[in-house]
C-alpha positions in Angstrom: 20.3 -89.7 -29.5 22.6 -88.3 -26.7 21.8 -84.8 -25.5 25.5 -83.8 -25.9 24.8 -83.6 -29.6 22.1 -81.1 -28.9 24.5 -79.1 -26.8 27.2 -79.3 -29.5 24.6 -78.0 -32.0 23.8 -75.1 -29.8 27.4 -74.3 -29.1 28.2 -74.4 -32.9 25.6 -71.7 -33.4 27.0 -69.6 -30.5 30.6 -70.0 -31.6 29.7 -69.0 -35.2 28.0 -65.8 -33.9 31.1 -64.9 -31.8 33.5 -65.8 -34.6 31.6 -63.8 -37.3 31.4 -60.8 -35.0 35.1 -60.9 -34.2 36.2 -61.4 -37.9 33.8 -58.7 -39.0 35.3 -56.2 -36.6 38.9 -57.2 -37.7 38.1 -56.9 -41.4 36.6 -53.5 -40.8 39.7 -52.4 -38.9 42.0 -53.6 -41.7 40.1 -51.9 -44.5 39.7 -48.7 -42.6 43.6 -48.6 -42.0 44.4 -49.3 -45.7 45.6 -52.9 -45.0 43.6 -54.4 -47.9 45.6 -57.7 -48.1 45.0 -58.5 -44.5 41.4 -57.5 -44.9 40.9 -59.9 -47.8 42.5 -62.7 -45.8 40.2 -62.0 -42.8 37.1 -62.0 -45.2 38.2 -65.3 -46.7 38.6 -66.8 -43.2 35.1 -65.5 -42.3 33.6 -67.1 -45.4 35.4 -70.4 -44.7 34.1 -70.4 -41.1 30.5 -69.8 -42.3 30.8 -72.7 -44.8 32.3 -75.0 -42.1 29.6 -74.0 -39.6 26.8 -74.7 -42.1 28.3 -78.0 -42.9 28.5 -78.9 -39.2 24.8 -77.9 -38.7 23.7 -80.0 -41.7 25.7 -83.0 -40.4 24.3 -82.7 -36.9 20.7 -82.2 -38.2 21.0 -85.2 -40.5 22.4 -87.2 -37.6 19.4 -86.3 -35.4 17.0 -87.2 -38.2 18.8 -90.5 -38.9 18.6 -91.4 -35.2 14.9 -90.4 -35.0 14.0 -92.4 -38.2 16.0 -95.5 -36.9 14.1 -95.7 -33.6 12.8 -99.2 -33.2 9.1 -100.1 -33.0 7.9 -102.8 -30.6 4.4 -104.2 -30.6 4.1 -104.9 -26.9 6.4 -102.2 -25.5 9.0 -104.7 -24.4 12.6 -104.4 -25.6 13.4 -108.1 -25.0 11.5 -109.1 -28.1 12.6 -108.3 -31.6 11.3 -105.0 -33.0 8.8 -105.0 -35.9 10.6 -102.2 -37.7 11.6 -98.6 -37.3 9.5 -95.5 -37.2 10.4 -94.7 -40.8 8.5 -97.9 -41.8 5.2 -96.7 -40.3 2.7 -95.9 -43.0 0.9 -93.2 -41.0 1.6 -89.4 -40.8 4.1 -88.7 -38.1 6.6 -86.1 -36.9 9.4 -85.5 -34.4 9.5 -82.3 -32.5 12.1 -80.9 -30.1 11.2 -80.1 -26.6 10.3 -76.5 -27.6 8.1 -77.7 -30.5 10.5 -77.2 -33.4 10.1 -79.7 -36.2 13.0 -82.2 -36.5 11.5 -84.5 -39.1 8.2 -85.3 -40.7 7.6 -88.3 -43.0 6.2 -88.1 -46.4 2.7 -89.1 -45.3 2.4 -86.0 -43.2 4.1 -83.7 -45.8 1.5 -84.9 -48.4 -1.3 -83.4 -46.2 0.2 -79.9 -46.4 2.2 -79.7 -49.7 4.0 -76.7 -48.1 6.9 -77.0 -45.7 6.2 -73.5 -44.2 2.6 -74.4 -43.5 3.6 -77.8 -42.0 6.0 -76.0 -39.6 3.5 -73.4 -38.7 0.7 -75.9 -38.1 2.9 -78.2 -35.9 4.1 -75.2 -33.9 0.5 -74.1 -33.3 -0.5 -77.6 -32.4 2.4 -77.8 -29.9 1.5 -74.5 -28.3 -2.2 -75.2 -28.0 -2.4 -78.9 -27.2 1.0 -80.1 -25.9 3.1 -77.4 -24.3 1.0 -77.1 -21.1 0.7 -80.8 -20.6 4.3 -82.1 -21.0 5.3 -81.3 -17.5 2.5 -83.7 -16.1 3.2 -87.2 -17.2 -0.3 -88.3 -16.0 -2.2 -86.2 -18.5 -3.5 -87.8 -21.7 -1.8 -86.1 -24.6 -4.0 -87.7 -27.3 -6.5 -85.4 -29.0 -8.5 -84.8 -32.2 -7.0 -82.3 -34.7 -8.0 -81.0 -38.1 -5.6 -80.4 -41.0 -6.8 -79.3 -44.4 -10.5 -80.2 -43.6 -9.3 -83.7 -42.6 -9.7 -85.0 -39.1 -7.0 -87.0 -37.3 -6.7 -88.7 -33.9 -3.4 -87.5 -32.5 -1.2 -89.9 -30.4 1.9 -88.6 -28.6 5.0 -90.3 -27.2 7.8 -88.6 -25.4 11.2 -90.2 -26.0 13.9 -89.5 -23.5 17.3 -89.2 -25.1 19.3 -90.4 -22.0 18.5 -92.0 -18.7 20.8 -89.8 -16.5 22.0 -86.3 -16.4 20.0 -83.3 -17.6 16.9 -84.6 -19.3 16.3 -83.9 -23.0 13.5 -85.4 -25.0 11.9 -85.6 -28.4 8.1 -85.5 -28.9 6.9 -88.1 -31.4 3.4 -87.3 -32.8 1.3 -89.8 -34.8 -1.8 -88.9 -36.8 -4.4 -91.5 -37.5 -7.0 -90.2 -40.0 -10.6 -90.5 -38.8 -12.4 -88.2 -41.3 -14.5 -91.0 -42.7 -15.2 -92.4 -39.2 -16.5 -89.0 -38.0 -18.5 -88.6 -41.1 -20.2 -92.0 -40.5 -20.7 -91.1 -36.8 -22.4 -87.8 -37.8 -24.6 -89.6 -40.2 -25.5 -92.2 -37.6 -26.3 -89.5 -35.1 -28.5 -87.6 -37.5 -30.4 -90.7 -38.6 -31.1 -92.2 -35.1 -34.8 -92.3 -34.5 -36.5 -90.3 -31.8 -40.0 -90.8 -30.5 -42.4 -88.1 -29.1 -45.9 -88.2 -27.7 -48.0 -85.0 -28.0 -51.0 -84.3 -25.8 -53.6 -81.5 -26.1 -53.8 -79.9 -22.7 -57.2 -79.4 -21.1 -59.0 -81.4 -23.8 -61.9 -82.3 -21.6 -62.3 -78.7 -20.5 -62.3 -77.4 -24.0 -64.9 -80.1 -25.0 -67.2 -79.2 -22.1 -66.9 -75.5 -22.6 -67.1 -75.3 -26.4 -68.7 -78.5 -27.7 -67.8 -81.2 -30.2 -67.9 -79.1 -33.4 -65.3 -76.7 -32.0 -63.1 -79.7 -30.9 -63.3 -81.1 -34.5 -62.2 -77.7 -35.9 -59.3 -77.6 -33.5 -58.2 -81.1 -34.7 -58.2 -79.9 -38.3 -56.2 -76.8 -37.4 -53.7 -78.9 -35.4 -53.1 -81.1 -38.5 -52.4 -78.0 -40.6 -50.1 -76.6 -37.9 -48.2 -79.9 -37.6 -47.6 -80.0 -41.3 -46.2 -76.5 -41.3 -44.1 -77.1 -38.3 -42.4 -80.3 -39.4 -42.0 -79.0 -43.0 -39.6 -81.1 -45.0 -37.8 -82.5 -41.9 -39.0 -86.0 -42.7 -40.9 -86.3 -39.4 -44.1 -88.2 -39.2 -47.0 -87.2 -36.9 -50.0 -89.5 -36.5 -53.1 -89.1 -34.3 -53.4 -91.9 -31.7 -56.6 -91.0 -29.8 -58.7 -87.9 -29.5 -56.1 -85.8 -27.6 -52.8 -87.7 -28.3 -50.4 -87.7 -31.2 -47.3 -89.7 -32.0 -44.2 -88.0 -33.5 -41.4 -90.0 -35.1 -38.3 -88.2 -36.4 -34.6 -88.5 -36.7 -32.0 -86.7 -34.6 -31.4 -84.1 -37.2 -35.0 -83.1 -37.3 -35.1 -83.2 -33.5 -32.1 -80.8 -33.4 -34.0 -78.4 -35.6 -37.1 -78.6 -33.4 -34.9 -77.9 -30.4 -33.1 -75.0 -32.1 -36.5 -73.6 -32.9 -37.5 -73.9 -29.2 -40.4 -76.1 -30.3 -42.2 -73.2 -32.0 -45.3 -75.4 -32.5 -46.1 -74.6 -28.8 -46.7 -70.9 -29.7 -48.3 -71.8 -33.1 -51.2 -73.7 -31.5 -52.0 -70.9 -29.1 -53.2 -68.9 -32.0 -56.0 -71.3 -32.8 -59.3 -69.5 -32.6 -62.3 -71.5 -34.0 -64.8 -70.6 -31.3 -62.9 -72.2 -28.4 -63.2 -70.4 -25.1 -60.1 -72.0 -23.6 -56.7 -71.4 -25.3 -55.3 -74.5 -27.0 -51.9 -75.6 -25.6 -49.8 -78.7 -26.1 -47.5 -80.9 -23.9 -44.7 -82.8 -25.7 -42.5 -85.6 -24.3 -39.6 -86.7 -26.4 -37.4 -89.8 -25.9 -34.1 -90.2 -27.8 -30.8 -92.0 -27.7 -32.4 -95.1 -26.1 -31.2 -98.7 -26.8 -34.2 -99.2 -29.2 -37.5 -97.8 -30.3 -39.3 -99.3 -27.3 -37.0 -97.6 -24.8 -37.4 -94.3 -26.7 -41.2 -94.6 -26.5 -40.9 -95.3 -22.7 -38.7 -92.2 -22.4 -41.2 -90.1 -24.3 -44.1 -91.3 -22.1 -42.2 -90.4 -18.9 -41.1 -87.1 -20.4 -44.7 -86.3 -21.3 -45.8 -87.1 -17.8 -43.2 -84.7 -16.5 -44.4 -82.0 -18.9 -48.0 -82.4 -17.8 -47.1 -82.4 -14.1 -45.2 -79.1 -14.7 -48.3 -77.5 -16.0 -48.3 -78.3 -19.7 -47.7 -75.9 -22.6 -44.1 -77.2 -22.8 -41.8 -79.8 -24.3 -39.5 -82.1 -22.3 -36.7 -83.8 -24.3 -35.2 -86.8 -22.5 -32.0 -88.1 -24.0 -28.6 -89.1 -22.7 -29.9 -89.2 -19.2 -30.7 -85.5 -19.2 -33.9 -83.5 -19.6 -34.2 -80.3 -21.6 -37.2 -78.0 -21.2 -38.8 -75.7 -23.8 -41.9 -73.5 -23.5 -43.8 -73.5 -20.3 -44.8 -69.8 -20.4 -48.5 -70.2 -19.8 -50.4 -69.6 -16.6 -52.0 -73.0 -15.7 -55.5 -73.4 -16.8 -57.9 -74.3 -14.1 -59.3 -77.8 -14.5 -63.1 -78.1 -14.2 -63.0 -81.9 -14.0 -63.6 -82.9 -10.4 -63.5 -86.6 -11.1 -59.8 -86.8 -10.5 -60.1 -85.3 -7.1 -62.7 -87.9 -6.1 -60.6 -90.7 -7.5 -57.5 -89.5 -5.7 -59.4 -89.1 -2.5 -60.6 -92.7 -2.7 -57.1 -94.0 -3.4 -55.6 -92.0 -0.6 -58.1 -93.3 1.9 -57.5 -96.9 0.8 -53.7 -96.4 1.2 -54.2 -94.9 4.6 -56.5 -97.7 5.8 -54.0 -100.5 5.0 -51.2 -98.7 6.8 -50.0 -99.4 10.4 -48.8 -95.8 10.8 -48.7 -92.7 8.6 -45.9 -90.1 8.6 -46.6 -86.8 7.0 -44.0 -84.2 6.0 -43.7 -81.1 3.9 -40.7 -79.2 2.7 -37.8 -77.7 4.8 -38.4 -74.2 6.1 -42.1 -74.9 6.1 -44.6 -72.2 5.1 -48.3 -71.9 5.9 -49.3 -74.0 2.9 -47.0 -76.8 3.9 -48.2 -76.8 7.5 -51.9 -76.4 6.5 -51.8 -79.3 4.0 -49.9 -81.5 6.5 -52.6 -80.9 9.1 -55.3 -81.8 6.5 -53.4 -85.0 5.7 -53.3 -85.7 9.4 -57.1 -85.1 9.6 -57.7 -87.6 6.7 -55.8 -90.2 8.8 -58.0 -89.4 11.8 -61.1 -89.9 9.7 -59.7 -93.3 8.6 -58.9 -94.3 12.2 -55.1 -94.6 11.5 -52.4 -93.2 13.8 -50.4 -90.4 12.1 -47.6 -88.0 12.9 -46.4 -84.8 11.2 -42.6 -84.5 10.8 -41.5 -80.9 11.6 -38.1 -80.3 13.0 -38.5 -76.7 14.0 -40.5 -73.6 13.5 -39.4 -70.6 11.5 -40.4 -66.9 11.3 -42.9 -67.5 8.6 -45.0 -69.9 10.8 -43.9 -68.9 14.3 -47.2 -67.1 15.2 -49.4 -70.0 14.0 -47.0 -72.6 15.5 -47.2 -71.0 18.9 -51.0 -70.9 18.7 -51.1 -74.6 17.6 -49.2 -75.7 20.7 -52.0 -74.3 22.8 -54.1 -77.2 21.6 -53.4 -80.5 23.5 -54.5 -82.7 20.6 -51.3 -81.9 18.7 -48.9 -82.6 21.7 -47.7 -85.9 20.3 -48.7 -85.3 16.6 -45.7 -83.1 15.6 -42.4 -85.0 15.9 -38.8 -84.4 14.7 -36.7 -86.4 12.4 -34.9 -88.6 15.0 -38.3 -89.6 16.5 -39.7 -90.4 13.1 -36.8 -92.6 12.1 -37.6 -94.8 15.2 -41.1 -95.3 14.0 -40.1 -97.0 10.7 -42.4 -99.9 10.0 -42.7 -102.2 6.9 -46.4 -101.3 6.6 -45.8 -97.6 7.0 -47.1 -94.9 4.6 -45.4 -91.6 4.0 -47.5 -88.7 2.7 -45.3 -85.8 1.2 -47.2 -82.5 0.8 -46.3 -79.3 -1.0 -43.2 -80.6 -2.7 -42.2 -83.5 -4.9 -38.4 -83.3 -4.6 -36.9 -85.7 -2.1 -34.0 -83.4 -1.2 -36.4 -80.7 -0.1 -38.5 -82.8 2.3 -38.2 -82.4 6.0 -36.5 -85.8 6.3 -35.2 -87.2 3.0 -33.8 -90.3 4.8 -37.3 -91.4 5.6 -38.0 -92.0 1.9 -35.1 -94.4 1.7 -36.7 -96.7 4.4 -40.3 -96.7 3.1 -41.6 -98.3 -0.1 -45.0 -96.7 0.1 -45.0 -93.0 -0.6 -47.9 -90.7 -1.6 -47.2 -87.2 -3.0 -49.7 -84.3 -3.1 -48.4 -81.1 -4.6 -49.2 -78.1 -6.7 -45.7 -77.2 -7.9 -44.4 -77.9 -11.3 -42.4 -81.1 -11.1 -38.6 -80.9 -11.4 -36.4 -83.6 -12.9 -35.5 -85.1 -9.5 -39.1 -85.8 -8.3 -40.1 -88.7 -6.0 -40.6 -91.8 -8.2 -42.3 -95.1 -7.6 -45.1 -93.7 -5.5 -48.4 -95.4 -4.6 -50.2 -92.1 -5.3 -49.1 -88.9 -7.1 -51.6 -86.1 -7.1 -49.7 -83.2 -8.7 -52.1 -80.5 -10.1 -50.3 -77.3 -11.1 -53.6 -75.4 -11.7 -54.3 -75.4 -8.0 -53.6 -72.3 -6.0 -52.0 -74.4 -3.2 -51.6 -77.9 -1.9 -54.1 -77.0 0.8 -56.8 -76.4 -1.8 -56.2 -79.9 -3.2 -56.4 -81.5 0.2 -59.6 -79.7 1.2 -61.2 -81.1 -2.0 -60.0 -84.6 -1.3 -61.1 -84.4 2.4 -64.6 -83.3 1.4 -64.8 -86.4 -0.9 -63.5 -88.7 1.8 -66.0 -87.3 4.3 -68.7 -85.0 2.9 -69.6 -83.9 6.4 -66.0 -83.3 7.3 -65.6 -81.4 10.6 -62.3 -79.6 10.2 -61.2 -78.0 13.5 -61.0 -74.2 13.4 -57.2 -74.1 14.0 -56.7 -76.4 10.9 -59.1 -74.4 8.8 -57.2 -71.2 9.7 -53.9 -72.9 8.7 -55.4 -73.9 5.3 -56.9 -70.4 4.7 -53.5 -68.9 5.6 -51.7 -71.2 3.2 -54.0 -70.2 0.4 -53.4 -66.5 1.2 -49.7 -67.0 1.1 -49.6 -68.9 -2.2 -52.1 -66.7 -4.0 -50.7 -63.4 -2.6 -54.1 -62.5 -1.1 -56.1 -64.1 -4.0 -54.0 -62.4 -6.7 -52.0 -65.2 -8.3 -53.4 -68.6 -9.5 -56.9 -68.0 -8.2 -59.7 -69.8 -9.8 -63.3 -70.5 -9.0 -62.3 -73.7 -7.1 -60.0 -71.5 -4.9 -62.9 -69.3 -3.9 -65.1 -72.4 -3.3 -62.5 -73.7 -0.9 -62.2 -70.3 0.8 -66.0 -70.2 1.1 -66.0 -73.6 2.8 -63.4 -72.5 5.2 -65.3 -69.4 6.1 -68.3 -71.6 6.8 -66.1 -73.4 9.3 -65.6 -70.2 11.3 -62.4 -68.8 9.8 -61.9 -65.2 10.8 -60.0 -63.5 7.9 -58.8 -60.7 10.2 -57.4 -63.2 12.7 -55.7 -65.1 10.0 -53.9 -62.0 8.6 -52.2 -61.6 12.0 -50.1 -64.7 11.2 -48.3 -62.6 8.5 -47.9 -59.2 10.1 -44.2 -58.3 10.3 -42.8 -56.6 13.3 -41.1 -53.2 13.0 -37.6 -54.6 12.4 -38.7 -56.9 9.6 -40.8 -54.2 8.0 -37.8 -51.9 8.0 -35.6 -54.6 6.6 -38.0 -55.2 3.7 -37.9 -51.5 3.0 -34.1 -51.5 3.0 -34.0 -54.3 0.5 -36.6 -52.8 -1.9 -35.1 -49.4 -1.9 -31.7 -50.8 -3.0 -33.1 -52.7 -5.9 -31.9 -52.2 -9.5 -33.7 -52.8 -12.8 -32.5 -55.3 -15.4 -33.8 -55.5 -19.0 -36.2 -52.7 -18.1 -38.6 -55.1 -16.3 -36.7 -57.3 -13.8 -35.9 -56.0 -10.3 -32.9 -57.5 -8.6 -31.9 -56.8 -5.0 -29.7 -58.1 -2.2 -30.6 -58.6 1.4 -28.0 -57.1 3.8 -26.0 -59.6 5.9 -27.0 -58.0 9.2 -30.7 -58.6 8.6 -32.4 -61.3 10.7 -34.7 -63.9 9.1 -33.2 -63.2 5.7 -35.3 -65.8 3.8 -38.6 -64.4 5.0 -37.4 -60.9 4.4 -36.3 -61.9 0.8 -39.7 -63.4 0.1 -41.6 -60.4 1.4 -39.3 -58.0 -0.5 -39.7 -59.9 -3.8 -43.5 -59.6 -3.4 -43.2 -55.9 -2.6 -41.1 -55.2 -5.6 -43.9 -56.4 -7.9 -46.0 -53.4 -6.6 -43.6 -51.1 -8.6 -45.0 -49.9 -11.9 -43.2 -51.6 -14.8 -41.7 -54.4 -12.8 -42.8 -57.8 -14.2 -40.5 -60.0 -12.2 -38.3 -59.6 -9.1 -35.4 -61.5 -7.5 -34.0 -61.0 -4.1 -30.7 -62.7 -2.9 -29.6 -63.4 0.6 -26.2 -64.8 1.6 -25.2 -67.2 4.4 -22.2 -69.2 5.3 -23.0 -72.1 3.1 -24.4 -70.4 0.0 -26.9 -68.0 -1.5 -30.7 -68.2 -1.5 -32.8 -66.6 -4.2 -36.5 -65.7 -4.1 -38.2 -65.0 -7.4 -41.7 -63.6 -8.2 -43.4 -62.5 -11.3 -46.8 -61.4 -12.7 -46.7 -64.3 -15.2 -45.3 -62.7 -18.3 -41.8 -63.8 -17.2 -41.4 -67.4 -16.0 -39.3 -67.2 -12.9 -39.4 -71.0 -12.5 -37.6 -71.5 -15.8 -35.0 -68.9 -14.8 -34.3 -70.4 -11.4 -34.2 -73.9 -12.7 -31.0 -73.0 -14.5 -29.6 -72.4 -11.0 -30.9 -75.8 -9.6 -34.1 -74.3 -8.2 -37.8 -74.6 -9.1 -41.3 -73.6 -8.2 -44.0 -71.9 -10.2 -44.3 -69.7 -13.2 -45.0 -66.8 -10.8 -43.2 -67.9 -7.6 -39.9 -69.8 -7.4 -36.7 -70.2 -5.4 -33.2 -71.5 -5.6 -30.2 -72.2 -3.4 -26.6 -71.8 -4.7 -24.2 -73.7 -2.4 -20.6 -72.7 -1.8 -21.1 -69.3 -3.4 -20.7 -65.7 -2.4 -23.6 -63.3 -2.9 -21.7 -61.4 -5.6 -21.1 -64.7 -7.5 -24.7 -65.7 -6.9 -25.9 -62.4 -8.3 -23.8 -62.9 -11.4 -25.1 -66.4 -12.0 -28.7 -65.1 -11.6 -28.0 -62.3 -14.1 -26.6 -64.8 -16.5 -29.7 -66.9 -16.2 -31.9 -63.9 -16.7 -29.9 -62.8 -19.8 -30.1 -66.4 -21.2 -33.9 -66.4 -20.6 -34.4 -63.1 -22.6 -32.0 -64.2 -25.3 -34.0 -67.4 -25.9 
């Protein structure tokens, strides 16, 4: 169809309007001056013009429809082969639209869907405005989409037919609708009936057994069976006991979706068990779904459970579609009274060290006293085993400056602490890397080292994130511990009962425990005090150690500025910004976040600091609010009571809004 017909059509409408206006004025003039005969003649001409114009419009419209219906259909898109028919022969719903979305023609298959021409026109106009109008100018965009008409689903395909190859371009939009209602219904049924596998573990089972006895444990098992029955209801799920503290759950996707929507309410239900147990009952759940088969789902469930346990338990981890979802995790970690694991891990670590040619030790970037202290203890373990070791530390920072300067006064450590470039030159096939105080490869002092070494040991006390270091020769992650230094002191004492820890290292460890427990306030158990007692017996002066943390006047003033400008959200969460002109912003933020918890009624605090490449967030809480879960939404992590996050390519205002959205989401859930 040539676009001159379109222009003729438009001109016919314009001419009609002008003619009607002129004749109407003439007739009015004739009648008002008493010339009735001339007026009747003018009215007759007006009527004739209207009829002729309507006829022209009808003829032109029919011509457009005829041309549209007669468009040839080719199976392979080449015009040098015979067509298989015309578009009017296609037995699928279809329509032709003008370039502004006006309906030219729709076949009977499409009209049968609506049974109403006005509704058909309205729906197609809406479809054009919502799904086509903004895309037509970009020929690279895919115009196909899924649409719903009268509770029936269709896959929409679109072709744009140019009406001439030169001159002003005019086109028609050809829209085809392939019904997929039944296909989507089958897909939904398939999705709902896919099997998911979950493994459930009772946290701290041994501790409950040792503290309360066998009779209480049996009562707990009975209560668990009742709770499981109530929780799964009529979902069709099956829960079977595997061993004393493990259960297997099999359900379909529909049931899994209901469990997720309910935030795995069974986690809170089991906490109410009170049958004489001294330790609260909690569960860890790992779910695997959308695997190739049942075996893969079970493997996913096992790894998800391992992640849930390493994050401190009392939570569910759902692993499906390559993504992890977390539920629960609101408990403060229960201190383990089982010391066997520490002894086993100490034996394994010594064995790995002894068969190594060299050991490289590294903590996390922007090291704190726990990272430095635990690295020094790992170095001391290598000394006991007679293996050469180095600590990778690129530079000092305000949080460790005082200690670092004191450490440099000891000649033993002159060649112990090395930077990244030096470490990369020491790569050896028989090398061991010990990572302390973090399990995330991107947060280590030198992530590239992990790419060149196939033997890595991880010792950490943080809840594990999704991107943790995998394929390790040793992974000792205990979230109950106050610090990584606490874990390493226990391991060192098993490796060498008469361990002679130098005073400077003992002070670093004691300082690390002070930092992570906030002066024995957070996550402090009996084993923490035992370690502190051991360190005191090695000559640690508590007054001397506290000097490592004393801020100068400028820093003290900066912390006061931040805390005084804080605002309260949800009545319990303090949020503050660190001014851009403050030096050592990260340390100031951490100190300010701690200080805000001293305010009555504040259960959690967040302090943001901006830099050229993004925004850092420090979070602290008393335990009722899980700052780790909140900051994980921003890509961060840490503990229930202490966590951090970094938002790249973000202004401080944008970062604050993202933080507030995460806090709102946490309270909403």
